[in-house]
C-alpha positions in Angstrom: -31.2 -5.8 38.8 -29.2 -2.6 39.1 -28.7 -1.4 35.6 -25.4 0.4 36.6 -23.4 -2.7 35.9 -24.8 -3.1 32.4 -24.2 0.6 31.7 -20.7 0.3 33.0 -20.1 -2.7 30.8 -21.6 -0.9 27.8 -19.3 2.1 28.3 -16.2 0.0 28.7 -16.8 -2.1 25.6 -17.8 0.9 23.6 -14.6 2.7 24.6 -12.6 -0.3 23.3 -14.6 -0.4 20.1 -14.0 3.3 19.6 -10.3 3.0 20.4 -10.0 0.5 17.5 -12.2 2.6 15.2 -15.0 -0.1 15.1 -17.8 1.8 16.9 -20.0 1.7 13.8 -23.6 0.4 13.4 -22.7 -3.3 13.2 -20.6 -3.2 16.4 -22.9 -1.0 18.4 -25.8 -3.3 17.4 -23.8 -6.3 18.5 -23.1 -4.5 21.8 -26.7 -3.7 22.4 -27.8 -7.3 21.7 -25.2 -8.6 24.1 -26.3 -6.2 26.8 -29.9 -7.3 26.3 -29.0 -10.9 26.6 -26.7 -10.5 29.5 -29.3 -8.4 31.3 -31.6 -11.4 31.3 -28.7 -13.7 32.3 -27.9 -11.5 35.3 -31.6 -11.4 36.3 -31.5 -15.2 36.5 -28.1 -15.3 38.3 -27.6 -12.1 40.3 -24.3 -13.3 41.7 -23.0 -13.3 38.1 -23.0 -9.5 37.9 -19.3 -9.4 38.6 -18.7 -11.3 35.4 -21.0 -9.4 33.1 -18.6 -6.8 31.6 -16.1 -9.4 30.4 -18.8 -11.6 29.1 -20.4 -8.8 27.1 -17.0 -8.1 25.6 -16.6 -11.7 24.7 -20.1 -11.8 23.2 -19.3 -8.7 21.0 -16.0 -10.2 20.0 -17.8 -13.4 18.9 -20.6 -11.5 17.1 -18.1 -9.3 15.2 -15.9 -12.2 14.0 -18.1 -13.2 11.1 -18.9 -9.6 9.9 -15.9 -7.6 10.8 -13.1 -10.1 11.6 -10.9 -10.2 14.6 -11.5 -7.6 17.3 -9.5 -6.4 19.0 -6.4 -7.2 17.0 -3.2 -7.2 19.0 -1.1 -4.1 18.3 1.5 -5.0 21.0 3.4 -7.6 19.0 5.9 -6.8 16.2 4.4 -5.9 12.9 5.9 -9.0 11.3 4.0 -11.3 13.7 0.9 -12.9 12.2 -2.4 -11.0 12.9 -3.9 -12.3 16.1 -6.5 -11.2 18.6 -6.6 -10.2 22.2 -8.9 -12.2 24.5 -10.6 -11.4 27.8 -9.0 -12.9 30.9 -10.2 -14.6 33.1 -12.3 -16.8 30.7 -15.4 -16.3 32.7 -15.0 -12.5 32.2 -14.5 -11.2 35.7 -14.3 -9.9 38.2 -11.6 -7.6 36.8 -11.5 -8.4 33.0 -8.3 -7.6 31.0 -7.4 -7.9 27.4 -4.5 -10.4 26.9 -2.5 -11.2 23.8 -3.4 -14.6 22.5 0.2 -15.2 21.2 2.4 -14.0 24.0 0.0 -14.1 27.0 0.9 -10.5 27.8 -1.7 -8.5 29.6 -2.4 -5.5 27.3 -5.1 -3.4 29.0 -8.1 -3.6 31.3 -11.5 -3.8 29.6 -12.3 -0.2 28.6 -8.6 0.7 28.5 -7.5 0.0 24.9 
């Protein structure tokens, strides 16, 4: 498989982690684990490469929930709104994944653009 897609996904997710001040050891380790697992997944299903960036973001989001909490938290809604997350849309993660507010459904940013 062409590693460029995995490197692109890594850069985009790392940019979003950095934008929210979460690019520490726990998050980067979760990112590296997700890349490793999705690399195998794409080797098995090469047509799935268009989905890999969004799926890696979802994998990191799931991995961080237990240790760090919600990531990324929506900063678009008013401060008095309950704390809530953004999610990747479309659900399968591609081909053009974007972060969407789980409360309002508003598209917030493309993956890598937080």
